[in-house]
C-alpha positions as CSV (number, residue, x, y, z in Angstrom):
1,S,0.0,0.0,0.0
2,T,1.2,3.5,-0.7
3,K,1.8,5.9,2.2
4,D,-0.9,8.6,2.5
5,T,0.8,12.0,2.1
6,N,-2.4,14.0,2.9
7,P,-1.7,15.5,6.3
8,E,-5.3,15.5,7.3
9,N,-5.4,11.7,6.9
10,N,-2.4,11.4,9.2
11,C,-4.2,13.3,12.0
12,I,-6.4,12.1,14.8
13,S,-9.9,13.7,14.6
14,V,-12.5,14.1,17.4
15,Q,-14.4,11.2,15.7
16,D,-11.4,9.0,16.0
17,L,-11.2,9.8,19.7
18,I,-14.9,9.1,20.2
19,E,-14.4,5.7,18.6
20,L,-11.4,5.0,20.8
21,F,-12.8,6.2,24.1
22,G,-16.5,5.7,23.5
23,G,-17.6,9.1,24.5
24,E,-17.8,12.6,23.0
25,S,-17.1,14.4,26.3
26,Q,-13.9,12.4,26.8
27,A,-12.9,12.9,23.2
28,K,-13.4,16.7,23.4
29,E,-11.5,16.8,26.7
30,I,-8.5,15.0,25.2
31,M,-8.7,17.1,22.1
32,G,-8.6,20.2,24.3
33,F,-5.4,19.1,26.0
34,V,-3.6,17.7,22.9
35,D,-4.7,19.9,20.0
36,L,-2.3,22.8,20.5
37,D,-3.0,24.7,17.4
38,G,-6.8,24.4,17.8
39,D,-7.5,23.0,14.3
40,G,-9.7,20.2,15.6
41,R,-7.1,17.6,14.7
42,I,-4.2,16.0,16.6
43,S,-1.1,15.9,14.4
44,F,1.8,13.6,15.0
45,E,3.8,16.4,16.6
46,E,0.9,17.3,18.9
47,F,0.5,13.6,19.8
48,R,4.2,13.2,20.5
49,N,4.2,16.4,22.7
50,A,1.3,15.1,24.7
51,I,2.9,11.7,25.3
52,Q,6.2,13.3,26.3
53,E,4.4,15.7,28.7
54,S,2.3,12.9,30.2
55,M,5.5,10.8,30.8
56,V,7.1,13.8,32.6
57,M,3.9,14.4,34.6
58,D,3.8,10.7,35.6
59,D,7.3,10.9,36.9
60,H,6.5,13.9,39.1
61,D,3.0,12.9,40.1
62,M,3.5,9.3,41.3
63,T,3.1,10.2,45.0
64,T,0.1,12.6,44.5
65,T,-1.6,10.1,42.2
66,A,-1.3,7.4,44.8
67,T,-2.9,9.7,47.5
68,N,-5.6,10.9,45.1
69,T,-6.9,7.4,44.3
70,K,-7.5,6.8,48.0
71,N,-9.8,9.8,48.1
72,D,-11.7,8.8,45.0
73,V,-15.3,8.1,46.0
74,T,-16.4,6.8,42.6
75,P,-16.4,3.0,42.5
76,P,-15.0,1.4,39.4
77,T,-17.6,0.5,36.9
78,S,-18.4,-3.2,36.6
79,N,-20.1,-5.2,33.9
80,H,-21.2,-8.0,36.3
81,H,-24.7,-6.6,36.7
82,G,-26.3,-8.7,34.0
C-alpha cells in the first residue's frame, strides 16, 4: 500500500477519539489538551508532545496520584450486573 501524504489523513480527529474512548465528552477533553493549534485535529507532533508531557507528569505525580486514588469516592464500573 502507498503511504498517504495528505496531512489531514495522518491526524487524529474528534471522531477517531470518540471511537477510541467511547464518549464525545472524553474525546473533546482529550482534544482540548492535545490539539495545541486548535485546528480540531491532533497531528503527529501534537500527539508526540502530549505523550512526552504525560510521561514527565507521571514521573513527578506518582506520589500525588497514589494519594488521590484513596480519596476517589467513585467506585470502578463493573459489567457484572447482568
